[in-house]
N, C-alpha and C positions, 0 to 999 in steps of 0.2 A: 807301763810307762806311758805317759801322755806326751804326745808330740805336738809342739807348737805349730800353728797353721803356717804353711809356707816354709817350714824349715825341716830339719831332720832331728833325730833324737837328741835331746840336750840343747836344742836351739842353735846348733852349729850348722853352717852351710858347708857344702862340699869343698869350698875353696880355702877354708881356714883349718888349721890344725886344732884338734881338741886339746884341752889342757892336760898336762902330764898326769894329774891325779886321776882323770877319767881314763887315760890309757892304762894306768896302773891297775885300776879297778877292772877294766876289760881283760887285761892280761891274767889277772887272778881268776876271773870267771872261766876264761879259756883254759887256764891251767887245771882247774877242777875237772873240766870236761875232756882233758887230754887222756884221761883213764878210760879205756874201753868199757870197763865195768860200770863206771859212773855214767858214761854216755848211754849205756844200755838201760840203766835204771831210769834215767830221765826219759828215754824213749818209751819205756814200759809205762811209766807214770803218765805220760802224755796220752796214753790210751785209756787211762782210768786209774782211780785210786786203788791202793793195795796196802796190805800189811807186809811186814818184813818177810814172813814165811812165803807168801805168794810171790814176792819179788825174787827171793832167793831161788825158788823153783823156776821161775820164768827166765832169769838171767843165768842160771846154772852156777850160782856161787854159794859158798858156805854161808850159813846164817850169820856168824860173827863178822865176816868180811863185808857182807851186804849191809849189816847194821852200821859198821864203821863208815862205809861210803855214804850212807844216808845221813849220818851225823855231820860229815863234812859238807854235804850238799845243803843240809838244813842250816848250818852255821853261816853259810854263804848267802842264804836267802833264796836259793834256787828251788828248794823243796820245803814244804810245810807239813805239819802233822796235827792230828787231833786224836783224842782218846775216845774209843768206842768200847765201853765195858772194860775188859781186861787187855784189849789189844790196841796198839797204836796204828792208825791208818795214815798213810803218806800220800801226798798229792803235789802236783807242780804248783809252786808259789809264784813263779815268774813266767807267764806265757810267752814272753818275748824270747826267752831262752829256748823254748820248744820250737819257735819259728826258726831260729838260727840252726838248731840241731836238724830239723827236718830239711831245711834248705841244703845244708852240707851233705847229709846222707843221700838225699834225692839227686843232687848234682853228681856225687861220686857213683851212684848206681847208674845214672844215665851215661856217664863216661865209660864205665865198665861194659855196659851193654853195647855202646857204640864201638868199642874196641874189639868186641868178640863177634859182632854182627858180620855176616859174609859181605864181602865187597860187592857193591851194586854198580852196575854200569856195563858198558859193552866190553866184552873180552875179545881177544883176537878171534876172528871168524875163520881164519885160514882159508886157503883157496886151493 
């Protein structure tokens, strides 16, 4: 996605609401990523291209289920594929989606880490 100079994605500044069509499109993309399996597939593909067998092994899913998830992601334009001999190789087609996924996962991991970290500071010293 190309961002106009001085603006945000789609040419909208932060003070105006995006058009309903854009919000509908964003909701559909978030809906696809609401599946932990599809989110894991996108995460795995962000690390590098893979065929369906490699993805199924990595994400711990059954081959037919992973294949169905890939089809949905591909139809939405989030994942692409190309044929290499007899196998189909999948890759991330929209790097902006990877940015959003990484941001969310990183933020959640940071929050989890912060909530389990021992409290720092001065504890009662007692006298």
